[in-house]
C-alpha positions as CSV (number, residue, x, y, z in Angstrom):
1,X,171.0,64.0,80.9
2,X,168.3,64.2,78.3
3,X,165.8,66.7,79.7
4,X,163.6,69.6,78.4
5,X,165.0,72.5,80.4
6,X,162.1,74.8,79.5
7,X,159.6,72.2,80.9
8,X,161.7,72.0,84.1
9,X,161.9,75.8,84.5
10,X,158.2,76.1,84.1
11,X,157.5,73.5,86.7
12,X,159.9,75.2,89.1
13,X,158.2,78.6,88.5
14,X,154.7,77.2,88.9
15,X,155.8,75.4,92.1
16,X,156.5,78.7,93.8
17,X,152.8,79.4,94.1
18,X,151.5,79.0,97.6
19,X,155.0,78.7,99.3
20,X,155.6,80.6,102.5
21,X,158.4,83.1,102.8
22,X,160.7,80.8,104.8
23,X,160.2,78.1,102.1
24,X,161.1,80.5,99.4
25,X,164.2,81.6,101.4
26,X,165.3,78.0,101.5
27,X,164.9,77.5,97.8
28,X,166.7,80.7,97.1
29,X,169.6,79.6,99.3
30,X,169.9,76.4,97.4
31,X,169.8,78.1,94.0
32,X,172.3,80.8,95.0
33,X,174.8,78.3,96.3
34,X,174.5,76.0,93.3
35,X,176.3,78.6,91.3
36,X,179.4,78.1,93.5
37,X,182.1,75.9,92.0
38,X,183.1,72.7,93.8
39,X,186.7,71.7,93.2
40,X,187.3,68.0,92.7
41,X,190.8,66.4,93.1
42,X,191.0,62.7,92.1
43,X,192.5,60.2,94.5
44,X,194.8,57.3,93.6
45,X,192.1,55.4,91.8
46,X,189.2,56.2,89.5
47,X,187.5,52.9,90.0
48,X,184.6,54.3,92.1
49,X,184.6,58.1,91.6
50,X,184.0,58.4,87.9
51,X,182.7,61.6,86.3
52,X,179.0,60.8,87.1
53,X,179.8,59.8,90.7
54,X,181.8,62.9,91.5
55,X,179.4,65.2,89.9
56,X,176.5,63.7,91.8
57,X,178.4,63.9,95.0
58,X,179.3,67.6,94.3
59,X,175.6,68.3,93.7
60,X,174.4,66.9,96.9
61,X,177.1,68.5,98.9
62,X,176.1,71.9,97.5
63,X,172.5,71.3,98.3
64,X,173.3,70.1,101.9
65,X,175.5,73.1,102.7
66,X,173.0,75.6,101.3
67,X,170.9,74.8,104.3
68,X,173.3,73.3,106.9
69,X,176.7,74.3,108.3
70,X,177.5,70.9,109.8
71,X,179.1,68.2,107.7
72,X,177.0,65.3,106.3
73,X,176.3,62.7,109.0
74,X,176.2,58.9,108.4
75,X,172.5,58.9,107.5
76,X,172.9,61.7,105.0
77,X,175.9,60.0,103.5
78,X,174.0,56.7,103.0
79,X,171.4,58.4,100.9
80,X,174.0,60.5,98.9
81,X,176.2,57.5,98.2
82,X,173.2,55.5,97.0
83,X,172.3,58.3,94.5
84,X,176.0,58.4,93.4
85,X,175.9,54.7,92.6
86,X,172.6,55.2,90.7
87,X,174.2,58.1,88.7
88,X,177.2,55.9,87.9
89,X,175.0,53.3,86.2
90,X,173.4,51.1,88.9
91,X,169.7,52.0,89.1
92,X,169.1,49.1,91.5
93,X,171.4,50.6,94.2
94,X,169.5,50.6,97.5
95,X,169.7,51.1,101.3
96,X,169.7,48.0,103.5
97,X,166.0,47.4,104.4
98,X,166.8,45.2,107.3
99,X,170.0,45.8,109.4
100,X,168.9,43.3,111.9
101,X,169.5,40.6,109.4
102,X,172.8,42.0,107.9
103,X,174.9,45.0,108.9
104,X,175.7,46.5,105.4
105,X,174.4,50.0,104.7
106,X,174.1,50.1,100.9
107,X,174.0,47.4,98.2
108,X,175.0,48.6,94.7
109,X,177.7,48.7,92.2
110,X,178.3,45.0,92.7
111,X,179.1,45.2,96.4
112,X,177.6,45.5,99.8
113,X,179.0,48.6,101.5
114,X,179.6,49.7,105.1
115,X,179.6,53.5,105.4
116,X,181.2,55.7,108.1
117,X,181.7,59.5,108.5
118,X,184.4,61.5,110.4
119,X,184.5,65.2,111.0
120,X,185.8,67.7,113.5
121,X,188.5,70.2,114.0
122,X,191.0,67.7,115.5
123,X,191.0,65.0,112.8
124,X,194.2,63.1,112.5
125,X,196.4,63.5,109.5
126,X,197.7,60.0,109.9
127,X,194.7,57.9,110.9
128,X,191.1,57.4,109.8
129,X,189.1,57.1,113.0
130,X,186.0,55.0,112.9
131,X,184.5,55.7,116.3
132,X,181.6,53.3,115.9
133,X,182.9,50.3,113.9
134,X,180.2,48.2,115.6
135,X,178.1,48.3,118.7
136,X,179.3,45.8,121.3
137,X,177.3,45.2,124.5
138,X,179.5,42.3,125.2
139,X,182.3,44.7,126.1
140,X,180.8,45.2,129.6
141,X,181.5,41.5,130.3
142,X,184.9,41.3,128.7
143,X,187.0,41.7,131.9
144,X,190.2,40.0,130.7
145,X,192.4,40.0,127.7
146,X,191.4,36.4,127.0
147,X,187.7,37.4,126.9
148,X,188.4,40.4,124.7
149,X,190.3,38.2,122.1
150,X,187.6,35.6,122.1
151,X,184.8,38.1,121.6
152,X,186.7,39.8,118.7
153,X,187.2,36.5,117.0
154,X,183.6,35.3,117.6
155,X,181.7,38.6,117.1
156,X,183.7,41.3,115.4
157,X,185.3,39.1,112.6
158,X,181.9,37.6,111.6
159,X,180.5,41.1,111.5
160,X,182.8,41.8,108.5
161,X,181.1,39.1,106.5
162,X,178.0,41.2,106.2
163,X,179.7,43.6,103.7
164,X,182.6,43.7,101.3
165,X,183.8,47.3,101.3
166,X,184.2,50.0,103.9
167,X,184.0,53.7,103.0
168,X,184.7,56.7,105.3
169,X,183.6,60.2,104.3
170,X,185.9,62.7,106.1
171,X,185.1,66.4,106.4
172,X,187.7,69.0,107.3
173,X,187.2,72.7,107.5
174,X,189.9,75.3,106.5
175,X,188.6,78.8,107.0
176,X,185.2,79.1,105.4
177,X,185.7,76.2,103.0
178,X,185.2,72.5,103.7
179,X,186.9,69.5,102.1
180,X,185.4,66.1,101.9
181,X,187.6,63.1,101.3
182,X,186.4,59.6,100.5
183,X,188.7,57.0,102.0
184,X,188.3,53.2,101.8
185,X,189.6,51.0,104.5
186,X,190.8,47.8,102.7
187,X,188.4,45.1,103.8
188,X,190.8,42.3,103.0
189,X,193.7,43.8,104.9
190,X,191.5,44.5,108.0
191,X,190.0,41.0,107.9
192,X,193.2,39.2,107.5
193,X,194.9,41.1,110.3
194,X,192.0,40.4,112.7
195,X,192.1,36.7,111.8
196,X,195.9,36.3,112.0
197,X,196.8,38.6,114.9
198,X,193.9,38.5,117.4
199,X,195.1,36.8,120.5
200,X,195.0,37.6,124.2
201,X,198.6,39.0,124.5
202,X,197.9,42.0,122.2
203,X,195.1,43.3,124.5
204,X,195.9,45.6,127.4
205,X,194.8,48.8,129.2
206,X,196.8,51.9,128.4
207,X,198.6,53.6,131.3
208,X,199.2,57.3,131.8
209,X,201.4,57.8,134.8
210,X,199.7,56.1,137.7
211,X,196.3,55.9,135.9
212,X,195.1,52.9,134.1
213,X,192.5,53.2,131.3
214,X,189.2,51.5,131.8
215,X,189.1,50.0,128.3
216,X,191.1,47.3,126.6
217,X,192.9,48.2,123.4
218,X,195.1,46.3,120.9
219,X,197.5,47.3,118.1
220,X,197.6,45.4,114.8
221,X,200.8,45.6,112.7
222,X,201.8,45.2,109.1
223,X,203.5,41.9,108.5
224,X,206.2,43.2,106.1
225,X,207.7,46.0,108.2
226,X,206.1,45.9,111.7
227,X,204.6,49.4,111.6
228,X,201.2,49.8,113.1
229,X,198.3,49.3,110.7
230,X,195.5,50.1,113.0
231,X,194.4,50.2,116.7
232,X,191.3,48.7,118.1
233,X,189.7,50.1,121.2
234,X,186.9,48.2,123.1
235,X,185.3,51.3,124.6
236,X,183.5,50.5,127.8
237,X,182.0,54.0,128.1
238,X,179.8,53.6,125.0
239,X,180.1,49.9,124.4
240,X,181.4,50.3,120.9
241,X,184.4,48.9,119.0
242,X,186.5,51.8,117.7
243,X,189.2,51.4,115.0
244,X,191.9,53.9,114.1
245,X,193.3,52.8,110.7
246,X,196.5,54.2,109.1
247,X,195.5,56.7,106.4
248,X,198.5,55.6,104.4
249,X,197.0,52.2,104.0
250,X,193.6,53.5,102.8
251,X,192.4,53.8,99.2
252,X,191.9,57.5,98.4
253,X,188.9,57.9,96.0
254,X,188.8,61.7,95.8
255,X,188.5,65.1,97.4
256,X,185.6,67.6,97.1
257,X,186.4,71.2,98.3
258,X,183.4,73.5,98.7
259,X,184.1,77.2,99.0
260,X,182.6,79.3,101.7
261,X,178.8,79.0,101.5
262,X,176.1,81.4,102.5
263,X,173.3,79.7,104.5
264,X,169.9,81.2,104.7
265,X,168.3,81.9,108.1
266,X,165.7,79.1,108.0
């Protein structure tokens, strides 16, 4: 980065004039926490998370957690990911200006991306859980397995055509530290499974003892060995399609571990 550090320092110092105490406290928290080291562990591919990408991600994670204890949400992630693509060499990376027209979140790096986040103390070690794959008001009228299968074929599968790659940013806490992992659900694998396996007989309502679940679900399996690849739930309570995808089938782009941070009281 070709910059004049002295000019930047002078701008920062002059910018302090007129700030209130709570504003100065927020700035101090960011500066203090930016001295903490973020540990990056590469995944099984370097295609996306090159040096510029991972450093930009680390920078924004530090800034976020200097002021927030909670993990990045989807809206935060969209902005950060766009900046990471710009840092990696695509100055034209942009947020989707019209999600009514197409459901992708970011366009950049030669692709249209759908972004998701997952966090919480009970995250699965075996599955990436996308609790809002897509909104689906039609679920309320899908009262049979036949209707479920038809709507998945006619509404969910076409939804995939709006983007080409699916990323999930997962956040897990261990003690005071937090680790973010960037996982990619293979678009082609998901799409081909939905196309080839979606039929009425795979949809059913789970049973627990004498109780029957309110929502239909379906399991999709790997063709080569018959193990479960992902589960789809048509959640009637929130009218959303949920997908739980096998972590072993995802592309692991990298892990960012942030040590315990000290947030300011602002």
